[in-house]
N, C-alpha and C positions, 0 to 999 in steps of 0.2 A: 621313362619314354627315351627311344635312343636319339639322339642331334635330329637324323634326319626326319623322324616323324615329328620333331617337334617344327621344325621348319614349314613342315607341309600343315601343320595345322594351322599354323596362321598364314599360309598362303593365301586363301581369300582378303584377308581385310589390307595386306601389301600389294594386291594386284589394284583394289578400289581405289585405294591413296593414290596407286600413281596413276589413275588415271581419273583421278581430282574431283572422282564423286563423294559426297558425303555418306555414311551410312546411317544417319538419323531420320526419322525415325527407326528403329527393326524391326523386322517381321517380329508378332505377339506369339509366343506359345499360349494360345487362347482354345486348342483342340482337348478336350480331355480324355479319360477313355472310354466313355461311353461312345463320346463323340469319335474318334479313332476308330473302333470294333468296330460301329455301322456305317464309319465311308468302308472299311473294307469288304461287310457285308454288300452294301450296297455298290461299291465298286466288282465285284465276284457276281451280282443278276446284274445283269445286261439288258439292252433292249432287243439284243438278237437274240435269249431264251425266250422272253415273249413275244416278240415279232418271227424272228428267222427258223424257230423248234419247226413251224409245220413242214418248212421247205425241207430242211432238215432230215426230219422223218422218214416224207416221201422220197430222198434218195436214197439213205442207207436203212431204210426200215429198221425193226426194232436195235439194231447193232446202234444206233444211233446212241445208246448206251454208253455202249464202250465209247465210243469217241470221245464225249463230254468226259468219260474218265480218264483217258489215257491223257486228254488235254491237262485236264484238272492235275493229274499224278506230274508232268512236265513244268507245267507253271509254279509249281509248288515247288521245284527245286532253284526257278529263276526269284520267287522271291526271298528263299530261307537265302542267295547268294548278294542279293539286295541289301537286305536286312544285317550280315554281317557284316556289310562295306559300310553300310551309314554307321552303324554302332559303333564302328573303330575309330569315327573321325564324327563328335557332332556339327562340326562345323561347315560338314555339308547339308547341304538348303534339298537337291537331289539327286538321284541318278546323274542325270548330267555333271551335277559338279562332281561325284567321284570319277568320271571317264575322264574328262578334261583333264584332272590330277593323278589319275593314271595311266593313261594314256596315250595322255598327250592333249594338247588343246583342241587340235583340228576335233578331237573326240566327242568334247564336250560341246564344239559350236554343231556338230553333226547330229549327236545325239538330244538334244534341247528342241534343234529347229525341227526337227522330223516328229520329235515327240509333240513338238505345239500343232504342227501340220498334221498329225494323225488326228488330234483330239478336236482340229477346225474340220477336218473331213469328217470323224464322227458326229459329230454336234451337228453339220448339215442330216446326216443321217438319221439321227433323232428328232431334227425337226421338221423331216420329209414324213418319218412316223408320225409325227405329232400330227401335223395337217391331215392323214390317212385315217386317226385312230377320232377327229373333231366330225370329220366327213362322215364316218358311222352314228356318233351321237348325237349329231345335227345335221343331214344330208341337204345339202344344197349349200354348204357353206363354202363359199369362193376358198380356194387351198391360200392364195398369197395374206388372208388374216390372220389366221395360226402361225404361218410363215416369218411375220412381221411382226405381232405381237411378241413371240417366245424370246427373242433376243433383247426388248425391251422389259421382260417380267426378268430374266437373269442378270439383267444388269442391277436392276434394284434387288434384288438377293444378295450379289456379291459388293454390292459399295457400301454396306455397314462393316462392321469387325468380322476379321475370321470365327471367331466364336459366332455370328448370325447365320455365317454361312454351315457350320458344324450343326448349328440347330436344325437349319433346312434341311442338312442330307442327314440329319437322324432321321426325324420323322418320315423325310422320302424313303429310307431305307426301312423302318417300320412296316409301313404300308405295303412296300415290295414283300416282307416277309410274313405277314398276316395273309396276303394273300396267297402268297404258293402255300403255306399251311391249311389254309383254307378250303382251296382246289385237293390237296390231298386227303382231307377228311371226309369232303365228300365224295369224291374217287373210291376210298376204303368205303365208305356206306354202299355205293352204289354196284361194287364188287363184292359185298357181304350178304346182299339182296340180290344178289341176281338180276340186277336191272335188264329189263330190253331195250334196246335202241329202237325206234320206229323204223327200222331198215330189219328189224328182228337180229341182231346181233347182243348175246348175252353178254354182260359185263362178265369176264374172267380172264385172269393173270394168264391162263393157256393161250390168248388172243396174243402174245407176245412172240409165241413160236410155231402156231399152228395154221401159220398163211405163208408159206415159204422157207420157215426157221429166222432163224436169227441174223441173217446177211441172206435175204430174198434177191437181191441184186447182185450180187457173189464180192469178190472182193472189190472191183471195180467201182461198187454203188456203196461198200464201207469207205474207199478212200474219197468220193466226190464227199459224203456228209462233213469232212473237215472242215471245206472251204466255207460254209457257214457257222459251222460250231463254232471256231474258233473265236470268230468276232464275238461272241458270247462273251466271251472272256477278258477282252480288252476294256481295259480300266481296272484290270487288278489289281496294277503297283501303283494304283494311287498314293495308298499310303504312304510310298516313297518320297511322294511332290511333300508330304506333308510335313515332313520329317521335322521341318525347322521350325514349325506350328503347332508341332507338341508337346504336349507337357508328358514327362516322363519316359523320354522313348525309352528307352533299355528295357523299361518295364511294359509298357503300351505296344509296342511296335512287335515284339516277339509272339505277345498274345496273339494280337490280329492275326497276323503270318502263320503260327501255329495252328489255326482253326479253320483254312483253307479247305484240306481233306473232309472235314467233318460238312463243310457249306455244300462244298461240290458233289458230295452222297446224298443229301438231304435237298437241297435245292432244286436240283439239276436230274439227278438219278431218280429221286424219289416221284419226283413232278411226272416225269416223263414215264415212266414205269407205271404208274396212276392213270394217267391220258391213254396210252396203246394199250393199258389191260380193259378199258371201259369202251375205248373207240378203237376199232381196228383199225390198223398203223395205215391200210390202203385205204379207210375213209375219211383219212383227216387229209381236210382244203391245204396245199402249200401256199396259199395266195393269204392267210389269214390266221391269225395266231390260236394256236390248239386250245389256247386257255378259255379264252370265250368261249369257242367251241364247244367244249366240255360243258359246261354251264348252263350254256345254249340247251344243249341235250338233254344234261339233268329237269330241264323245264321250268328252271330258276333265271326268269324273264330277269327281274328287275338284279339279281347276283350277276349277271350277262354285261347288265349296263355297268355295274359297277367294276366288273373287273377290266370292260373299257376304259373305264377312266382309271383302274392302277394302272394299266397298262401305256397310257396317254402320260400319268404321273410318270412312272418308273423313264421310260423317253426324257421328261422334263427333268428329273433328276442327273439321266446322264450326261445331257448339255450342263445342265448346273454343275455337275461336276467337270464335265471338259474347260467350262469358261473359267473355273476357279484354279486350274490346274495350269494351262496355257497361261494365264497372266500372270502366276509363279512363277514358270518354266521362262517367259520372255523377260519377267524382273530378274532373273539371275544369270541369263543371256547377256541383257544389261550391266547388270554389277560388272560382267568379267567383259565388259568392254565388248559385245558376240552382238550387240541389239544398240537402236539408238537410245545414246543416255536419256535423254525423256520416259524413258520405259522404265526405267533404275529407280524411280521416284515411290516414296510412298505417298499417300494421304496423310493426315490427320489421324482419321483411324487406323492406321498403320493397316492399307491394302492399296496394293499401285494398280493404281485406277485406269493411269495409261495405259498401264499393259491389257487393263481390264477391255476398255471400249477399243482398243485395236483388235484384238482377239474377237469380243461381237459382232465384229462390222465384218467380218466374212461371215459370219452365218447367214447372211443377208442369199448366199451364193444358193440357197436352201430353194429360193424362190424360181433359179431360172430351170434348175432340175425339177420339180415337179410339174414345172411345163414343158420343160424336151422330153420328157418318157413318156412309154405309153402305159407305165402305170407304177401305183406307188409301190408295190414289191419291187417291181422293175430295177425302180430308183435307189431304192434300199439294198439289193444284192450288189449294183456297179458300186455304191460309194464305199459300203463294208468291205468289199473286196479290197480296195486299197486303202482303209483303213486296216485292213490284216493283214497285208503287205509293210505296212509302217510301225505298226505295236511289235511284227516279229522283229524289224531292224532294231528296236528298240530294246525288246529283252534278249536279243541277242549281244546288244553292244552291253549290255549287264555280266553277261556270263561274261563274255571277252572281258570285261575289267575285272571280273573276277578272277580269272584265269594268272592273270598279269598281276592282280592284288597279292596272289600267294607267291608269287616267284619274288616282286619287288619289295614285299612286307610282310614278308615271313615271320616276324617276330609278332607282328598285330595279331596274324592269323592263328598263330599258337596262343596268344593271350585271347582271344574271344572265348564271352561264353555261350556266342550264339552262333556256334560252327555250321556251314552246310553241312548236311549229310551225302555220304558219298563224292567231298570237296574234290577228290584227286580224280574222276573222272567222271561224273553227272552232267557238268558243264559241257564235255564234249559230245554225249548222248542228247542231250536237249539241242544243242546244236545240230546236229543229224536231224532230229525231228525235223524241226524249223526247215530245214532243206525239206525235206520228204512233203512240207505243208506246202511249200512251193511248187512242187511238182503237183501236188494235188491242185491247186488254183490254176494250172494250167490245163486243166483238164475240160472244162469246159467255157464255152465262148463268153459268157456273160461275167465269170471270173477275172479269165484271162488277159483282161484289158489291165488289172490291178497290174499286171507285170510288164507293161509298157508303160504305163503313168507313174511306176515307183524311179524306174531308171531315169525320166527325163527330170524327176524331183531333184534326184541325186547326181545329175549332173548342173539342176540350176545352182545349188546348194554348195558343189565343190567351186564353180567361178563365183561363188561368192566367199567363198572361203578363200580363194586363192587373191582376193582384194583384200580384205580384212584382216590375213595374216602380215598383211606388210609393214601395217602400223607398229609403229614402235612400243604398245603397251603390249601387241600380240608376240612380236619379235623377244622380248624381255621375258615372257611368260612361256615361249619356247624355249629360249637359252635354259632358263632357272630348271625345266623339265628334263632335259637331255642331260644338265650338269647333275641333278639329284638320279636318274640313269644311271650315269659313269659309277658310282658309289655303290650299285646294287652288287649282292655276292653270284657267285654264279650259279645257274639253275642248281647243282647237284648240291649245295650248300645252302641254298634256300626253301627248297623242299620242305613241307610243312606235314604234317598227320592231315588224314583224311577227316 
């Protein structure tokens, strides 16, 4: 390993020593292979699929299948870029760490806090969804009750060891997988038996194209479908925040990342094809979950109730993952002097409990949103749009870090056993796709709000960084980064193979 690489690998510990913070106790590598695999599945199957796919179908029609496939394809390269960098230096706790190391301390600050804000916003969306499903299961229940109880339950799930969190997410993900497989199996039987719904529609794969074709609303409708669909994939990068607590990351992270295409085809495309084949897409209610609708249509009343519980569990799982990742992200920010020192302390169980409690407090914003909006799905759409912009920023920072990684650390790219496919050009393709996504969000009033809120967040973050960068610790980190950059070879000499 080169002299420069060695200095980088010890950089985090150097910074923390300078900040006067003790690194005892350390984060524990308590997540095994089955935990990280199911964590990846849980991240890939979000609340957006269960709750938001109805609206996506109403906007795009059957072309929604292509929408999910395109997004899944693009995000696979984001994950591969993240995986290659994380495995190049196992001292990285997350993508916020490598963004700060490769692009400069400002990047770690912006990425870490934006990811924190993204998961807080997503957690609020999940609480909105939970309140909506509790109302369906127990009509008349005051919305404030689930919105208040959920953060308390999340705290209790995350305060024990990281292995306890991994176990909880393992079973949450199992429930989601079983529910989707049950839906696909039920749908296949309904198609095979030519099931006829009360409105006279016969279950048939031809329903996919016999009502206006695959693009019934034209190109514009297809573009609108990306607005809600992108949120369904939010959290797919979650395995990156668990890197510091994963056993045998060289083996387990590649397994989790490489299985993403299969998961997208099975859980997204497979489920939506079955739903639209059984229930013609125009009859799907945009304001409710098509998963529940299909079981109800099949006459499986008990199954529909169970799916309501599953979707509620899915929202709780997403919020649980969000609280986990935000607590680790704030912990890392505090360790690097980008957050109050109190958030950089671990409990005796090696859990950043101060950072955890800090994040949970913000979930109470779900209470305000529930009573301020006209409907649950309306509130859900607004919040998820803001979250989509934030998560695309984080994904973009991962790709920009990767582009700089290939230029600044060509020897690590060459030595990598987990190179990103098409590494010389795919980061630019995916970044262009994210620009397209911003254009899509600007097309509708309810999602356009996100393009107003996000710049306000970045202005506030910029102001916070302006003051934070004046501290001696940050000035030392900036100078160290500049010195390391001065020794980087010219781009022509540093280009690695794709």
